[in-house]
N, C-alpha and C positions, 0 to 999 in steps of 0.2 A: 641161125637169124633171129630176129625180134619175134617173141611169142604174143599171145592173145591181150597179155596184160604189159607189152614193153611200152617203156615211157617214150620211146621214139614215135609211137602211133600218133600221140597228141602234142608233138613237139613240131615247132617252128626251127629249121636248121638253115645257117648260112653258110656257105661254103666260099672262101676267098682265096683266089689264085687261077693260074691258068694252065696247069699240068693235066696230063691225060689221067692220071689216077683218080683226081678230084671228080673228073667227068664221069669216070666209071664209079665212082664212090656215090655220085647223086643219083646215076642210074640204078645202082643196087638199091640204094634208099628208098627209091620210088616205086620200084618194082617188090620189094619184100616187105616194105612198112607202109603205114598209114602217114608217115612224116610229110610235112611240107618242107620242099628242099628249093633253096633258091642260090644261085652262083653269080658271084660278082667278081671281075678281074683284079680291081686293085684295091688297097687300103683304104683309100678315101671314099671310094663306093661302099666298102662295108661299113665304115663310121657313119655315112649319111644314112645307110639303111637301117642300123641299129637305132641311130637317134629318130628316125622319122617312124620305126615301127616296131613292132614287138618281136623279138628273136630270142627263142630259148637256149640256143647253143651255137655258137661259133666254130667252124673248122677252117684252119688257115695255113698255108704253106709259109715256111719260113722265109723262102725267096719270092719277094715281091717286087714288083716296078717301083724304083725309086725310094724303097724301104724293105723292112724285114717284117716276119711276123711277129718277132718280140716287140718292135716298136710299136706295130698295131696292137698287140696286148697290153703294152704300157698304156697307150691313149685310151683303150677301152676301159682299164681299171679306173682311169681317172674320172671316167662317167659312171661305172658300175663296179661294185667289189664283187657281186654274187653272180653275174653272168657266167657260165661255163664257157671257158675258151680251151679248145684243143689244137695244139701245133704238131703239125705232121710234116716230115721232111725227110728226103732219101739221102742227103748230105748232112745228117746230123752228127754231132760229137758231144762229148760230155762238157765243152765250154757252152755251147748253146744249150744244151739242157738246163746247166746251172742257170743262164741268164732268164731262160723260160719260167724256171721254179721261182727264181727271185722276183720276176715280174707279175706273178700271180696266177700261173699257167693252171688250167684244171688237170690236163693230162698232155703226155708228150708221146707221140708215135714215130716209130721209126719204119719208113716204108722201104721194104725188101722185097725181093723177088722169092717166090711166085706172087704176083700182084693179087691174086685171088685170095690167097690166106691173109694177106695184109688188109684187104678189104673186109674180109670177116672179121679179122681182129679188130679193125677199126669201127666195124658196127657195134660190134660186143663190148669195145671200150667206151663209145658214146654211150650205149644203154647204161652202163655202170656209172659214167659221169652223170648223166641225167637222173639216175637213181639217188645218186650221193647227194646232188643238188636238191632234189627233192625232199629227201631226208633231214638235209640241213634246214631247208626252208619249213619244215613242219616242227622240227625242234624250235627254230627260231620263233615261229607263230605260237608254239606252245609256252614258250618262254614268255612271248609277250602278254598272251592270255595269262599264264601264272601271275605274272607281275601285277597285271591290272587286278586280278582277284586279290592277291597279296596285298595289294596296297589299298584295297577297298574301305574306306573310312567306316562303313556301316558293319564290318565283319573282322572279327579278330582271327590273326593266322600265325600257327605256331609250326614250326618244322624241327622235327624231332630227329636224332639218328638211330641206328638200329638199337640202340641199347635204351633208347626213351629218354635221352637227354637233350636238352633243348640246344638247337643249332642257331634257329633265327625267329624273330618274332616282329610282326609289324608293328606300326605306329599305334594303331587302335588296340592291339593286343597289349601294348606297354601302358597305354592309358588306362587300360583296365584295372590293372594291379596297383597297389598303393605305392609299390616301388619297381625300379627298373628290374627286370628279370635278370638272372645271373646265367650267363651261357654256359652249358656244361652240368646243369643241375638236373635232376631228374623233374620231369613235368609236373607231376602231382606234388611236388614240394614247393609250387610257387606260393608266394605269401596269400595270394587272393583266396584260393580255396583249400589253403592248409590250416585256416583257422579252426575249423572242427576235424575231428578224426573222421566222421561219417563222411563228410564232403571229401576229403583226401582219399579215403578209399574208393570211393565212386569213381574218381578220376584215374586212379591208379589203374582199377580194373579195366576202364575203358581203353588206356594205352597200352596195356599188356594184351588185350584183345586183339588189338592193331598190329603188335609185335608179333603174334601169331599169324599174321597174314589175314586177319578178317576185318571186314569194315564195320565201324560201330557208330551208333548214335544214342545220345542219352540227352536228358534235362537234368542240369545240375543246378540245384539251389543252395546259396550260401546263407546260412542264418548268423546272427549276432545277438545273444541273450533273447533267443526263442524269436528274434524278429527276421523276416526274411529281407537280405538286403539287395541281392540280385539274382536274376535266374537266367542260365546261359543254356542254349541249345548248342550242345557240340556234336560234331561229325567228325569221326577220326577214319582216315584212309590210308592204308599202306601203300607205299611206292616200292615197286620193284624194278630191277635193271632188266636187259634183254635176256638174262639168264634165268629170270624169276627169283632171283635172290632179294630179299628185303634190302632197300637201300635207304629208304626214310619214311618217316611217318609226318603226313601233313594233317593238321588238326586245325578244323574251322569252328569257330564260335561266334553265336549271334545272340546278343543282349536283348532276351525277351522279356524283360521284367516289366516294361509297359504295357506289352502285349497281354503278359499274364494278370498284370493288374487290370488293365481293361477288360479281360474277359471275367476276371473276378468281380469287378464293379458291374459289368454286363449282367452275371448271374444274380448278384444282389438286387441290381436293378428290375431283372425280370421278376424275382422272388417279391420284390417290394411292390411291382405292379399286380402281380398276381394276387397278393395280400391286400392291397388297395382296393382291386377290383372285387375281390370276395367280401369285402367290409363296407365299402362305401355305399352310400344310399341310393345315388345315382346309377342308372342301368344304362350300359352300351350295347348296343344291337348293330350288326353290319347285314347287310342285304346286297343281292345283286340287282339289276336292272330291273328284273321281274318281281322284285320284293322277297324273294326266297331267303331265307336266313344263310348267311355264311359264317357268323360268328355271334355268339351269345354269351353276355357277361356272366361269370359264375354267381353273381348276386341278384340276377333277375328275380328271385323270389321276394326280395326286400320289397319291392312295388307290386309285383303282378301275382306272387303266391306260387308261379309255376316252376319247375326245376328247367335246367338249359335243354334236357331232352324233349320235355314236353313243349317246350316252346319250338324246337325243330321239327316236332310232330305237327304242329299247326300250320306249317307250310309257309305261309306269307305273313307279313307284317300289317297288311291291311285290315285283317281280321280282329288285330289289336288296336292300332291306332286309327284305323278308318282310311278310306281309299281317297278321300280328298284333303289328306293333311296338308299337302304344299304345293305350289306350283312349280311343274318340272322346269318351264323355261326359266322362271325367276332364279331358281338354284343354279341352272347353268350359267346364268348372266354373273350372278354372285360369288358362286363357290360354296357359299354357306348361308343357311337361314336360321336365324335366332330366335328362340322365345315365342315358339309357337305353342299357343296354349290349346289343349284339348282334353277330352275325358276319355278314361279307358276303365274298363271293368277288370278285376282281378279273379282268381280263380274262385273265391268264396262269393262272388257276385257282388262284392263292394265297388263303388264307383270312386274313382281317384281323378283329381285335376292335375294335369302335368304341364311342365314346361319342356318342349323338345326343341333340340338344336339339329339341323341336318346338315351334313357335310359330304361333299364329294371325295371320294377317296379312291386309291388304287392299291388294296392290300389283298394278296392272294385272288380270290375270285369275288371279293367284296368291292362294290363302286359306291355304295352309300352307307354313311355312318350316322347312326341316330344315338343322341344322348338324351335320356329322360330323367327329369327330375320331378319327384311327386311335391306338388305345393297345396295338398288338399289341406293340412293343416294350417298353411299360411293363408290359403283362401278362407278358410272357416274363420281363422283370427281375423282377417280384414272383415268378413261380413259380421263377426260379433262386435269389431270395433264401431263398425257403422252402427250397428244396433244401440251399442253402450253410449253412442254420440247422441242418437235419437232419443235413448233413455235421459241421458243428462239434460237435454233440452226439456223434456217432459218433467223433470224433477223442478225446474224452474218456475212450474205453474202450481207445484205443490205447496199447500198452505200448512199442512200438519205433519207429523212424523207418521201417523197412520196411512196418509195418502202416499207418501214415499214408500212405505212398507209394501203397500199394495201394488205399486209400480215396480218394485224390485221383483217380486214374486210372479207378476204377469210377464216380464220379460227374461226372466232367468233362462227358460228352456230354449228363446232364441239364441242367447248368448252362449250359454254353455251345453245345449244340447243334452239337458237333463230336466225331466220332467218335475221330479220332486224337490220342492224349496220351500222355506219358511223363514219369516223374520221375527224374532223375539225382541221386543223394546224393553228397556230398564225402566222399572216403577221405583223411584227413589223413596215414595211413601210407605211402600210395604217392602223395599229391599228385593223385589222378585224380578224375574224377567218374564213379561206375558207374552204369549202368542199373538202378534198383530195382524200377521197376514200368513196364509200358507195355500200351496196349490191343492188341487183336488188329488193329484197323484201322490203327494206327501201324505195327505189324510189317508188314502187308500192303502200306503205301505206301512205307515207308522201308527195310524190310529189317531184319535184326538190328542192335539197337544195341550198339556197341563201347563199352568204356571210352576216355574221352577225357582227355589230360592238362590240367590246370588252367592252361593258359598262353596262354590267349586267342587260340589259332590257330584252333579251331573255333568254332561259334556257340554250344554250350553252354558251352564254357569262356569265350568271350568275356563272355557275359551273367553269368557267376558271379563272373569277375575284376573286371569293370568295374561290377558292382552296377547296371546299367542294364537296364531293360526293352526288349526288341527285339520290333517287330511288322514284318512282312513282307507286303506284298501280294503279292509272289511272291519266294519265297524263293531262285530260281533267280538272282535278281538279286543276292544277297548275296555279296560278296567272299569270305567264310569258309566257305562251304557246303563240306563235306568230301565228301559222296556226291552227285555231279553226277547219278546214275542214280535219284534219289527220285522219287517220284511225288507227293510233298507239293508245294503251291504255297502257299497262306497258311500262314504258319507265326508262332508266337511264343514266344521265350525269356524267362522271367520268373524272376530270382533268387529263392530261398527262403532269403535272409539268408546265414548262415554255413553253411545244410545242404546247398544244392545249387541245381536248376534245375528249374522246371515248363515241360515243352513241350507246345503244343497246335497243331493245324494241321486243315488239309483239303485235299483235290485241287482245289478252286476257288480261283481267283484273286480277291483282295479279300474274303474271307469274313468281315473283322473290321471291323464297324461300330463305332460309339462305345459302343453298349450291351455288345456282346460283349468289347471292349477293357476297358469299367469290369468286367465280371462276371470276366474272367480275372484282372485286379489283384486283385479281391475273393477269388478262390479261392485266389491265391497267398497273399495276406496271411493268409487264416484257416489255411492249411495252414502257414504260417512261425511264426504262433503257436502251432500245435500241435505242431511239431517243438521249437521253444523250450520248451514245457513238458514234452516228454518228455525233453529234455536237462538241464532243471533238475532234475526227478524223477530222472533217472539220478546227476546229479551228487550231489543230496541223499542217495540210496541209497548212493553210493560214500563219502560223508562219513560217513554213518551207520555203514557197515561200517569205516571207518577209524577213527571215534570209538569204536566197540565195540572194534576191534582196539587202538586205543590204550589204552582202558579196562583191557583184558585185560593189556596189557604193563604198565600203571600198576601194576596189581594184582600182577602176578607181581614189578615191580620192587620194589613195595612190602614183598613177603614176603622177596625177597633183601636188601631193605635193613635189614629187620628182623633177616634172619640175618647181614648183615654187621655190624651195630651189635653185635649179641650176640658175634659173634667179635671184634671189636675190643676190647670190654670184657673179655672174657675173656683173649686174648694180653697185654692190658696188665697184667694180674695175675698172668699166669703167670711162673713162676721158672725153668722149665727147658725145653729145646727139645722133649723128647718131651711135656711137658704143652701146648706150643703145637701141636705136630702132631696130637694127638689131639683136643684140644678144636676145631680147624678141621675135623676130618672128621666129628665128632660133630654139630655145628651144622649143617653143610651137609646131612646126611642126616637131620636131626631132624623134618622133615615130609615130607609125598609128594612134593613137588617132584622131588627127587634121590633116585635109588635107592641109589647106591653112590659113595663118595669115597675116594681113598687118595693119600699122598705118598711118593714115592721119590727116593731118592738115587743118582746115577751111580756105578757102581762102574768106576773107571778101568782097573782091570786087566781086566775082563771086557768092558767096553762095554755094561754093562746097566743097568738100573734095579732097585735093590734097594728093596722096599717097607718104609718104615719106621713107617707109620701108616696106620689104614684104619678104617672105619665103615661102616654100611648092610647091605644084603643082598648079600654078596660071592659066594654060592652057587659057591664055589670057582674063583672067575674068576682070581684073583692066581695060584694054584697051575696053572692051564691054560695060562698064557702065559710066556714067557720075552721080556721088554720090552727088546729091542735097541734100542740107540740108533742111529737112522738115518732116513733120509729118507722123502719120500712113500710111502705104501704099507706102512708098519709102524704098529704100534698107536699110536694118538695120543700116548700118554705118550712113547713112544721118540722120535716126530718131533718133539715138543716139546723133550726133551731134546737133540736133534741142532741143531736150528734157533735155539733161544732165543726161539721166537715161539709166541704163541697158536694152539693147533690146535683148529679145530671141526668136528664132523661133525654134520650136521642130520639124515641117515638113515643110519643104518647097514646098512639093507637094501641099499642103492644098491652096486653093483660088488661084490655079493656072492661070486662066482665069484673075483675077482682078489685079494682080501685075505684071508688065512685068518682073522685075529682077528675078523672081522665074523660069521662062521658062531658062533665061541663067545660073542660077545657077544649075538647074538640069540636062542640059546636060553636065555639069563638075562634077555630082555625089556630089554636095553640098547638102546634104539632111537635114541638121540643122546649125543654124548661131546663134552666140552669139556676140553681139557688146558692147563694156565696154567703157565708158567716163574714160579719163586720166585727173582726177581733184584732184589739191592739194590747200588747202586754197582758195576754191572758184574760182580758176584760171585753166582754161582749157589748157592742154597741147596737146590735139589731141584725137584721137578715136582709140581704137585697136579693130579690127574684127577677128573673129575665125570662121574656116568653117570646118565641120566634114562630112563623107560620110555615116553617118548612122542616121536613126531618132532617135530623142530623146537622142542624145549624150549628151546634156547639161540638167542635173536635177538642182534641187535648190541648191543642195551642191557645184556643180561644177560653178553654177551661182555666188554665194557667194564669193567663193575662187578666181575666175577670177577678181570678183569685187574688193576684197581687192588688188590682184595683179595690177590692175589700178591703184589704190591709191599708191601703192609702186612706180610704174614706174613714176607716176607723181610727188611724192616727189623726187626721185633719178634725174628726170629732173629738178627740182627746185633747188637742190643741187648743181648741175652742172651749172646752172644760176648763182647762189650766188658764187660759186666759180670763175667763169669768172668775175663777178663784181668786186671780190677783187684783181684780177690780171690785170684788165684793168686799164689804166691812163687817158682815154678820158671818160667824161661822160657829161651827158645833165642835166642842171639844171631846174627843171620847178617849176612853182609857180601856186597856185590855191588860189582863193578866195571862202570861204565857209560860209554859214549862216545856221547851224544845232545845235541846243540845245544838240544833241545827243552827240557831242563833248564835253567832259568834261571841256577842258578849255575855249570854247565858253560860256558854262552854268556859269562857275563860274565867268568870267569876267562880264557876263550880270547880275548875282544875286547879286555881289559886287561892281558894278559900277568902275570898274578898268581896267587897262591893264596889261597883263600878256604876258611874253616872255619865250620861250622854246627854249634852244640854243643846244639841242641834249643830247643824252645819256639816257639810262634808266637801272636803277638798277632792277635785277632779283635776288630775294632772294626766299627761301621756303616761306617767308610769303607772296609774292606777287611782284607787280611792283611798283617801286619807280621812280620819277621824280622830277627835280627842276625846279621851275619857278621864274622868277623874278617879282615882284610885283611893279607896279608904279600908281600914281594917287589916291592912296587910303591908310588909315592907314593899317599896316600890321596886325593889331590885327582884324579890321573888316574882311578883306578878310580870315584870319584864322577862325573866327568864321563862316562865310558863307559857307567855304569849309567844316567844321565839320557837317553841316547839309545836306550836298548833299549825296545823295544814293551812287553815283558812286565812293565815297572818303571815306575810313575807317580810315584814319590816316592822321594826319596834324602835321608838326613841322616847328617851326622857326627856320631857320639857321642863318641869319643875319637881322637887322634892320637900316635903315639909313633914318630917318626922314619919308616921307610919300612912302619910297621903302623898299625892302628887299628881302629876298630870303624864299620860302616856300619849305618844302620836302613833296610831296603828294604820299600817299600810294593808288593805284588804285584797285577797286575791278573787273575791267574789263581788257582784255588786250588792251594795248596801241597802236596807230596807228605805231608807229617806230617798234614794233615788226612784225606786218603784213608785213610791207614794207621790213624788214630785211629778212623775209621768201623768199621774191622773189628778193633780191639782190640789192635792193633799199636803200638809206640812208636817214633818215627824220632828214634834217639839221637844220630846224628852224620853229618856230610857233609863231606868234604874234596874241593875242586875245584882243579885246576892246569889249564894249557894243553892238557894231553894227556890226562888221565883224571879220572874222579871216582869216589870210592869212598862208598858207603853203609853205614851201621851200623844195623840195625833189631832191637828187641827183641820176640820173638813168645812170649806166653805159652802154656802147655802146653795151656790149653784149647781154641786155635786152631790148625788144621791149618797147619803152615809151607808146606804145597804152596800153601795159599790166598795168603799173601803172595807166595811167589815168582810164581804166576800174575799177582797184581795188578801187580808190578814189570815182569815181561815183557810185560804188555799196554801198561803206561805208558811204557816206554822201548822204542826201536828195537832198541838194541844193548846187552843187559844181560848180564853174566856172573856166575854164582854163585860165591863165592870161598872162603868158610868158614862153619862153623857150630859153635857152643859152647853148653853147658850151663850156667845160671847159678842160683844160689838167693841170693836177696835178700831174704829175709823181713823182717827187722828194717828195713833201709832202705827196702824197698817200703812197710811200714805205715806209719814214720815220715814218708817224702816225700809218700805219698798223702794222709794224714791233714793235712800241712801244706798241701798244695795244695788241699785240699777245702774248709779255713778261709778262703783267700784270694779276694777278688773279681779278675774279669777287669783291672779298673783297678789295683788295687794290685799285681797281678804285672807289668803294663805299666809302671808306675813304678819298683819295685825292680828290675826286670830293666834298665832304661834307666840306672839309677843306677849299677848294678853295671858294665854295659860302658862307661861314661863316666868311670871310675876315681872316683867320689864316695867309694868306701870305702878307696881307697888313702891311704897316708900319705907324703907330703903328698898332699892329694887333686888329682886330675888336673882335676876339674870341682867347681865348688862348687853348693851347693843351688839358687842362683838360676840358674846356667848350665842344670841338668836341668830346672828348672821351665821356662825359656824353650824347650827343646827339645820338652818336652811341651804346652805352650801352656797352661800353668795358673800361678797364682800360687805364690810361694815358700811362703807358709803352708800351702797345700793341700799341695804337695811333701812338706814336713817332717811334716805330719799323716799322709800315707799312709807314710812312712819309719817313723815310730814305731810305726804300727799292725801293719806287718808286722814290725818287730823283736819287739813284744809277743808276736805269734802264734807267732813262730818260737821264742822263748824260753820260752812257754808249753808249746808242744809238746816241746821237749827236756826241760824240767825235769819236766814232768808224767810223761812216758815214763820218765825217770830213776828218779823217785819209784815209780813203779809197780814199775820192774824190782829196787830195793833191797827194797821191802817184800815182793816175791815170793821173793828170795832169803834175807831172813831167816826166812821160814816154811819 
């Protein structure tokens, strides 16, 4: 009968039929097993019960009411193919057995006598049937499970035979390799992991281990060109049959490439975070609700100077950041609090300003995460920038470079946190840098600061010349350190543009960090801008002063110019010398600019100046002085008469005890003096002296303008003399003998060995001066050739030739003596030059001092000798000749003079009209037109004068 593990104990059995042995079987099963047994009489009842409830096994008779057990079997198989059905019959034969087998019967029992044995056999056969059904069900379930695993899209599956050759592979496995695997090939030769020998050997060893009956697991990594392509987690399981023999090998492969990559990235990320936390300047701390440290960032020493172990030993964070750092309720409401500013003291006792963020977390035992950022330098920078802003405002009120230098030194300690500072300013006059300001700490550390030459040999000089900012961790390492005894260590030398150098330092090595350097540069830049402003304002003030001075000078110059214009107009209209003199003095003193003016003439006998005209407030000054002609130290009028130069005294009070005239001038409020020579064409017409009652009344502009006025006055006086000379009928004829090769006629006579005669007359054209000379004692061609080679002659033309004599027309490169004499009213009548001597004949009108002409001749020629003098009265001749010349133009005089000397008027003519026209480079009709015009004017002058004389006689 059934044992303790009999499948009957847990089965529900259905018995169909009405025979006695079925009842006995039911009784036996209920008594000997734990099976649940139910009996129904008909097939229909059995079908209904199978459909409505769970039945583990059906036992049916063959002979049933209105049907058979085989028919019942067929109907059951239409409903289920797995329900075990046992057919039991006492009348069975082979036909019934065959039908039952064909219909899908699970077992066939023949009921024989004795019934007890048949019942035992039936129970045993039912156990076997249920056991087989359970086994088949388990196999089907395993098959279903295997199929589910085999077709898993995340897992590759391979089935190998007992030789390790591929039998089957799922779709995921096929997709893994680059080509479809070939059934029957050894597994380790698949294309994916056969790329490298190492990977192939690993897979082969794994398979061979399974073929030996051992479960295996391995991670296989395939590489290509040293680069991992894919990583597979292999598990290899041998499959044995019921006898323990190897039946197959199942290989599972999971692609863990992404997981391996993720783990690798995670390790790298962890390493990155570890490195970052070790090197970042922010410090991260975590605590529990009690403030006890649960995590301390490895870089905690960056801010606080403690090691992580020392931080844990402190216990809670309250001692580091304070107990009231944040509001716990506010943190609970927001989850995070940012930018909480607080102060903390590090291990060395230095105070730091921190920005702290607090966040709620749930990491291991930590609930609060603190991230701390040190903003001490930023705070220092902000405070320094605020100080710089205040300093920049104070610069606005500084008016000098020294004031700015002192401001820099006073505020440098607040900006840079360095007590030692100084400012050197550049002195352009000495090319030196002078210490304009320094702090007491700089003097204590470095000693007195000397002036240094701007030559680059010292540190301040080098910084200034190079224009480069110099920072020294230890200034004692610098090559240009001039004071080796200085206690300064860290030092900076920052140029202030073209103004100087800013120096800051400390007795500590390495005092300049990035923030301090930046602030030092900003301080220097701010100071440089302020120095530039002061320089610009100073230049503007200087320009304003200069403009004001120029305006004053321009105003004074306009007043002088107005006076000069009035004087020019007056002297043009003046008829006499006295009128010019008095007009000049009166107009110069007509306003308040000049107090007194006078004009004096040198008396050669007494060598003094005699006043000839004056105006203004004299106050007896002319009577108080004897204006001796002398050099420096004499009254300015006498000095000008002696030197012929302008004399200007800007301050009469200077050298008061050395020059006696100064006291007399000061008592009359004459504070400045200007004396001007009246010179025209090297002839002096006196001295004009002007006095003013203010110092520096005469500047360079006034001096130049008044000097030009002196020339104008002298020219006007010369014109008056020339006019008087034309009107006078009495004149003095003087003769001079000269021996000077500078005179062109003397040089030509000597070079050509001939005698030359000049009979008066000079042609003035736009091309220069032309004179006619009569040649004697030498061939005219020879004289012409010599004349062409002389520097003073640039044009030579033959006018007429008569044997060894003739007339030449000479074009001169320099002014001729006749022109200079004419400027002074004298007439150059005649000159005769031979190889040894030249004589000059000059007519001087009585209105002109003969001494003036004598002076002119002596100044013109190196060796001049006065030979004779006689008085002439040529009233009628003078009047007729002057009237005739007045009527002729320069061109008409040139034409008739050339015709005369060329022999045109001789009979027979030496030259025709065409010849003379060719000489003058004009047409013959033009020549004859000029000749007839001159003749008509000549006859008109003669006959009108004669008729006038006859009419006067008849009366």
